[in-house]
N, C-alpha and C positions, 0 to 999 in steps of 0.2 A: 441793752440793760443789763447789767451788770450784777448780778446775784451774789452776796456774800451770808451765806447762810452756815454757821458750821458742817454740817451735816451733807452738804456739797465738797467744801475742804474734803472730810475722813471719809467722803466716797468716793474722790479724785486718788486721796492715795490708797486707797484698796484696792484700784485697778492697777494703780502701777507695780501693784505686789503683784496682780492675777498674771499669767501668760499670756494674756486675748494681745492681738495684732493692735497698734495705733489706732488705727482708723475705727476695731470695737472700742474702743474705752473711750474714745470722743462721743462714738451715736450712745451710748449708756448714756455718759455726764450729760448729755444734750438731753436727749430724753427728759430726764430729770429735770434738768435745770427749766423745760418745758411744764412741768408735775408745777415747781413749785410756780413758775408768773401764772399758770393757769389759778393757782389759790393764793398767790400775792403772800404766801408763809413758807416759812421752811418743811418741808415733805416730813422732817421727822417727827412732827406734831399735827400729820394730818392720822387722823379715823379710816378704820375700814368703810364706814361708806364712804367716804370720797374721794378712797381712792376707787371703789368700785364705779362712782359716778363718775370720775373721771373716766375710766375705760372704758364705759359708756359711751360719754362725748367723743372718744375717740373712735368709734368704731359708727357710731347712727351720723354725728355732725361731719367729722374730718375722715370719714370712709376705710377706716385704715383697714386695711385689709391682715391674712394670718402672720407672716412676717414681722411686719412694722406693728403688731402687736404684741408679739411675742417681744424684741425687742423696748417694745414702749414697759410692759411689764415686770421685766431684769431689773430696767434700773428701780 
């Protein structure tokens, strides 16, 4: 599913300006897209409680460990 939210485009442009390696940029964008898919909305509109709920979902149901959680939280 191709997501078309303004904040995803802005974030992708922001990542291009950073000195991250291409795989890192791709991973950060992928994590943000997964967040948008989870809630079916532009991530920019999410509340702090929704983000907390999502990170708990990743930890409890997807069994994310430390490194993937750090990458998911950065996005």
